[in-house]
C-alpha positions in Angstrom: 125.3 90.9 94.3 127.1 90.9 98.0 125.6 88.5 100.5 123.0 89.6 103.1 122.0 89.4 106.2 119.2 87.1 107.0 117.5 88.1 110.1 116.9 91.5 112.3 118.9 89.5 114.9 122.1 89.2 112.7 121.6 93.2 112.2 122.9 94.1 116.3 126.0 94.7 116.7 127.3 93.2 119.9 127.5 95.8 122.6 131.3 95.1 123.5 132.1 97.5 120.2 130.3 100.3 121.6 131.8 99.6 124.9 135.1 99.1 123.9 135.1 102.8 121.9 133.7 104.2 124.4 135.9 103.6 127.1 138.9 104.2 124.2 137.8 107.5 123.9 137.2 108.3 127.7 141.2 106.8 128.1 142.3 108.9 125.6 140.6 112.4 126.8 142.0 111.8 130.6 145.2 110.6 130.1 146.0 112.8 126.7 144.6 115.5 129.2 142.6 117.0 126.1 140.2 118.5 128.6 142.8 121.1 129.5 141.5 124.1 126.6 143.9 126.6 126.5 143.5 129.8 127.4 144.7 131.8 124.6 141.7 134.5 123.7 139.8 133.7 126.6 139.3 130.3 126.1 137.6 130.3 122.1 139.0 126.9 121.4 136.4 125.9 124.1 133.5 125.6 121.6 134.4 128.5 119.5 131.2 130.8 119.2 128.9 127.5 120.8 130.8 128.1 123.9 130.2 131.7 123.8 127.1 131.2 123.3 126.7 128.4 125.9 128.5 131.0 128.5 125.7 133.7 127.8 122.9 131.7 128.0 124.4 130.8 131.8 125.1 134.1 133.2 121.7 135.4 132.0 122.8 137.8 128.4 120.7 135.0 126.8 121.2 133.3 122.9 123.7 136.1 122.5 127.2 136.9 122.1 129.3 134.6 119.9 132.4 136.2 119.5 133.8 138.4 122.4 132.4 141.1 124.9 128.4 141.5 124.6 127.0 142.4 121.6 123.9 141.2 121.3 121.7 138.1 119.8 122.9 136.0 117.2 121.5 133.2 115.4 125.5 132.5 114.1 125.5 129.0 114.8 122.5 126.3 115.3 120.7 126.0 119.0 121.1 122.4 119.5 124.7 122.1 120.7 125.2 125.1 122.4 122.5 124.7 124.7 123.7 120.9 125.5 127.2 123.2 126.6 125.2 125.3 128.4 124.0 122.5 130.3 126.8 121.4 131.3 128.3 124.7 132.0 125.6 125.4 134.3 126.4 121.6 136.2 130.1 122.1 136.0 131.1 125.2 135.7 131.7 127.6 133.1 135.3 127.0 130.8 135.9 124.7 133.6 138.5 121.5 132.6 135.4 119.3 134.5 132.9 120.9 132.1 135.2 120.2 129.0 136.0 116.8 130.3 131.9 116.2 130.7 131.5 117.2 127.0 134.2 115.3 125.4 132.6 112.3 127.3 129.5 113.0 125.8 130.7 114.0 122.4 132.5 109.9 123.0 129.0 108.9 123.6 127.4 109.7 120.2 131.0 108.8 118.8 130.8 105.3 119.8 127.3 104.7 119.5 127.7 105.4 115.5 129.9 102.1 115.8 126.6 100.6 116.2 124.8 102.3 113.3 127.7 101.5 111.1 127.1 97.7 112.1 123.4 97.9 110.8 124.3 99.7 107.9 126.9 97.6 106.7 124.8 94.5 108.3 122.0 95.3 105.7 123.8 96.2 102.9 126.7 93.8 102.9 127.2 90.7 105.3 128.2 90.1 108.8 132.1 89.9 108.2 132.1 93.8 106.6 129.6 94.8 109.4 131.8 93.6 112.0 135.5 95.0 110.2 133.3 98.5 109.6 131.8 98.9 113.6 135.7 98.2 115.1 137.0 100.4 112.4 134.6 103.1 113.3 135.0 102.2 117.2 139.0 102.1 117.3 140.6 103.7 114.3 142.4 107.5 115.4 140.9 109.4 112.6 137.2 108.6 113.9 137.4 109.1 117.4 139.5 112.6 116.9 136.3 115.0 116.7 134.8 113.4 119.7 137.9 113.9 122.2 139.5 117.1 120.9 136.3 119.2 119.5 134.1 120.9 121.7 131.7 120.9 118.5 128.7 119.1 116.9 130.5 116.9 114.6 129.9 113.8 116.9 126.8 114.3 117.6 125.6 115.2 113.6 127.5 111.9 112.6 125.9 109.7 115.4 121.8 111.8 114.2 122.5 111.3 110.4 124.1 107.4 110.5 120.9 107.1 112.8 118.8 108.2 110.0 120.2 105.7 107.5 119.6 102.5 109.5 115.9 103.8 110.0 115.8 104.5 106.1 117.0 100.8 105.6 114.5 99.5 108.0 111.8 101.1 106.2 112.7 100.1 103.5 113.6 96.4 104.6 117.2 96.2 103.0 118.7 93.0 104.0 115.2 91.3 105.2 114.6 87.7 103.9 111.0 89.5 102.7 109.4 92.7 103.0 108.2 93.5 107.1 104.9 93.9 106.6 105.1 97.1 108.8 108.3 98.4 107.9 107.1 102.3 107.0 104.9 102.4 110.4 103.8 105.5 111.2 106.1 105.7 114.5 109.1 105.2 112.1 107.8 108.1 110.1 107.5 110.1 113.1 110.8 109.4 114.4 112.3 110.2 110.9 111.0 113.5 111.1 112.3 113.9 114.6 115.5 113.0 113.8 115.5 115.4 110.5 114.6 118.0 113.2 117.3 117.3 115.3 120.1 117.4 112.5 118.6 120.8 111.1 119.1 122.1 114.7 122.9 120.8 114.5 123.9 121.2 111.5 121.7 122.6 108.5 124.0 121.7 105.8 122.9 118.0 105.8 119.1 119.1 105.1 120.2 119.0 101.2 120.1 115.2 101.5 116.6 115.5 103.3 114.2 115.2 100.3 116.2 112.4 98.8 115.8 110.7 101.7 112.3 110.5 102.0 111.5 110.1 98.5 113.7 106.8 98.0 111.5 105.6 101.1 108.6 106.0 99.7 109.8 104.8 96.5 109.7 101.3 98.6 106.1 101.9 100.0 103.6 99.1 99.3 100.3 100.4 99.7 101.6 104.2 99.2 99.2 105.9 100.2 99.3 105.3 104.1 103.3 105.9 103.8 102.7 109.4 102.2 100.2 110.1 104.8 102.6 109.3 107.7 105.3 111.6 105.9 103.7 114.4 106.1 102.8 113.6 109.4 106.7 113.0 109.5 106.9 116.7 108.2 104.9 118.2 110.8 107.2 116.8 113.5 109.9 118.3 111.6 108.7 121.7 111.4 107.4 121.5 114.8 110.7 121.1 116.3 112.1 123.9 114.4 109.0 126.3 115.3 110.5 127.5 118.5 114.0 128.4 117.2 112.2 130.3 114.3 109.7 131.7 117.0 112.9 132.6 118.7 114.9 134.7 115.9 112.0 136.1 114.9 110.9 137.5 118.1 114.8 138.4 118.4 115.8 140.0 115.2 112.1 140.7 113.6 113.2 139.0 110.5 112.8 135.0 109.2 115.7 133.3 109.9 115.1 129.7 109.7 118.3 128.0 111.3 121.2 130.0 111.1 121.8 133.4 109.7 125.5 134.4 109.0 125.7 133.2 105.2 126.5 136.7 104.1 129.5 137.2 106.8 130.7 133.6 105.8 130.7 134.2 102.2 132.4 137.8 102.2 135.2 135.8 104.9 136.2 133.1 102.6 135.5 134.3 99.0 136.1 137.9 99.4 139.4 140.0 98.8 142.3 138.0 100.2 140.6 134.9 100.7 141.8 131.3 99.8 139.9 129.2 100.5 139.1 128.3 103.9 139.4 130.4 107.1 141.9 130.0 109.6 140.7 132.2 112.2 137.2 133.4 113.6 135.2 135.0 110.8 135.3 138.0 113.3 138.6 139.6 114.8 138.4 138.3 118.5 139.6 141.9 120.0 136.6 143.9 121.6 138.1 147.2 120.3 138.6 146.2 116.5 137.0 148.3 114.6 135.5 145.6 112.8 133.9 143.7 116.1 132.5 147.5 117.2 130.8 147.6 113.5 129.4 144.1 114.0 128.2 145.1 117.6 127.0 148.7 116.4 125.1 147.3 113.5 123.5 143.9 115.3 124.1 140.6 113.7 121.3 140.8 110.9 122.1 144.0 109.4 126.2 143.3 109.6 125.6 140.2 108.0 123.4 141.7 105.5 126.2 144.1 104.7 128.8 141.6 104.5 126.7 139.8 102.0 126.1 142.5 99.9 130.1 143.1 99.7 130.5 139.5 98.8 127.9 139.4 96.1 129.8 142.5 94.2 133.0 141.1 94.9 132.2 137.7 93.5 130.7 139.7 90.4 133.3 140.9 89.9 136.2 138.2 90.3 133.8 135.6 88.9 137.5 133.7 88.1 138.4 133.7 91.2 135.4 132.7 93.0 135.5 129.8 90.6 138.9 128.5 91.3 138.5 129.0 95.1 135.6 126.6 94.9 137.6 124.1 93.2 140.2 124.7 95.7 137.5 123.9 98.0 136.6 120.6 96.8 140.1 119.5 96.8 140.3 120.4 100.4 137.3 118.6 101.2 138.3 115.6 99.8 142.2 115.8 100.1 142.1 117.8 103.4 142.7 121.6 104.2 146.2 122.2 105.1 146.9 123.1 108.6 148.8 126.3 110.3 153.0 126.7 109.1 153.6 126.0 112.2 153.3 122.1 112.1 156.1 120.0 110.4 156.4 119.4 106.9 156.4 115.6 107.6 153.5 115.4 109.9 151.1 117.7 107.4 152.3 115.1 104.8 150.9 112.4 107.2 148.2 113.6 107.8 146.5 115.0 104.6 147.7 111.2 103.5 145.5 109.3 106.1 142.6 111.7 105.5 143.3 111.4 101.2 143.4 107.7 101.7 140.2 107.2 103.4 138.5 109.3 100.6 139.8 107.7 97.9 139.1 103.9 99.6 135.6 105.2 99.9 135.0 106.9 96.9 136.4 103.3 95.3 134.1 101.6 97.5 131.2 103.4 96.9 132.1 102.7 93.3 132.3 99.2 93.4 128.6 99.1 95.7 127.2 100.8 92.9 128.6 98.6 90.2 127.4 95.4 91.8 123.7 97.1 92.8 124.6 96.7 96.7 120.6 97.8 98.3 120.8 101.4 99.0 123.9 102.3 96.9 122.3 105.0 95.2 121.3 106.6 98.3 124.7 106.6 99.7 126.1 108.3 96.7 123.3 110.7 96.7 125.0 111.7 100.2 128.5 111.8 98.6 126.7 114.5 96.1 124.8 116.5 98.3 126.3 116.8 101.7 129.9 118.3 100.7 127.8 120.5 98.2 127.4 123.9 100.5 130.8 123.8 101.5 132.5 123.7 98.1 130.9 127.1 97.6 131.3 128.7 100.9 134.1 127.6 103.2 136.2 124.2 103.5 136.9 122.9 107.0 138.2 119.0 107.3 135.8 118.2 110.0 133.1 118.8 107.1 133.3 115.7 105.8 132.9 113.6 109.5 128.9 112.8 108.9 130.1 110.9 105.7 133.1 109.1 107.4 130.7 105.9 109.0 129.6 105.4 105.2 133.2 105.9 103.9 134.8 103.4 106.6 132.2 101.2 105.6 132.8 101.2 101.5 136.6 101.1 102.9 136.3 97.6 104.5 133.9 96.5 101.8 136.7 97.6 98.8 139.4 95.8 100.8 137.3 92.6 101.8 136.1 92.1 98.3 139.9 92.2 96.8 140.5 89.2 95.3 144.5 87.7 94.3 145.1 87.3 90.4 145.4 83.4 89.6 148.7 83.3 87.9 148.8 82.2 84.3 150.2 78.9 83.5 
């Protein structure tokens, strides 16, 4: 067993870690000019589909137009981050450099705050030394901050929310405490649990596979059980209450039930259909308004278009089972070893990038295995996160950014692995 922290105060990360991480990120954004988004394809790299939707919201077209031109209502991506972007566009200008700087700075707040949760997870499950190293690694390591300073997308927000949920789960099981906290599974904490998972669903719904495991794990530590079950039901009500306005909006817009997002059929055909290689380099639809495929999407409407693409995808996969099996294995490899970049990158730079990405996957998995071997508190909960969070990506599509919600845990496990190393004694 590892040494665990002995009182609640030792679980609180020094705020200097947050401020150091935040300042480093904002300085990089400002000095490296990452807020200057390329004008290519009418600023499409400024938030991709989410940026297009944010623009439509601000210009009066509603939650619509995820690609090019005015194509009508959409449920292509969940609404949390596009709504955040729309607020920034409203205040600081659509696709302006100032808006990009503000959004990336907000990303930096999310990313730097994750270091505080990394500290508490490590302090509760391991010891203060692992906590300090893990939190500083997250705050300052370039790979941990890349999505905050370069990408206008939801990764930093999702990673923070997921880390927060893990911290809350540990608190509700009194992990690291000398004795079980009397009110560990209070109604307030369960309501926060439901609210956080509602926000995660509206940010990146693929993480929901882990929700039942996390909830059951908390309930297994409940004493007495009945009040916690009641509170868990209340958490479920909060969760569905947060999703309800989005579900209702989708029903009003499309007259079909779309719980969170409605693009699965199109993604399956693009990533696993004819000519697929396991990952996309470009958008699912051509970014040319007069392209026949884009015109078909506009003419059919999103729901019918996605339905037809899904039918084609299923027919193709039924006739090419071996192809689907092989590219699913390929996506498994990409998730943990890294998706290759376009050919314009130099071979040396590509090798270095993949080596860095793969190294952390290896050290993270080895650190998890060591945690399971040493019966570290909550190790099995974290293990289920490693199993469940990638599953959807194995079978649909792969991208390097999809690993980011797991990377706070990868940082902790990597530090624990190296902190646990002991030099061999020389035989006499």
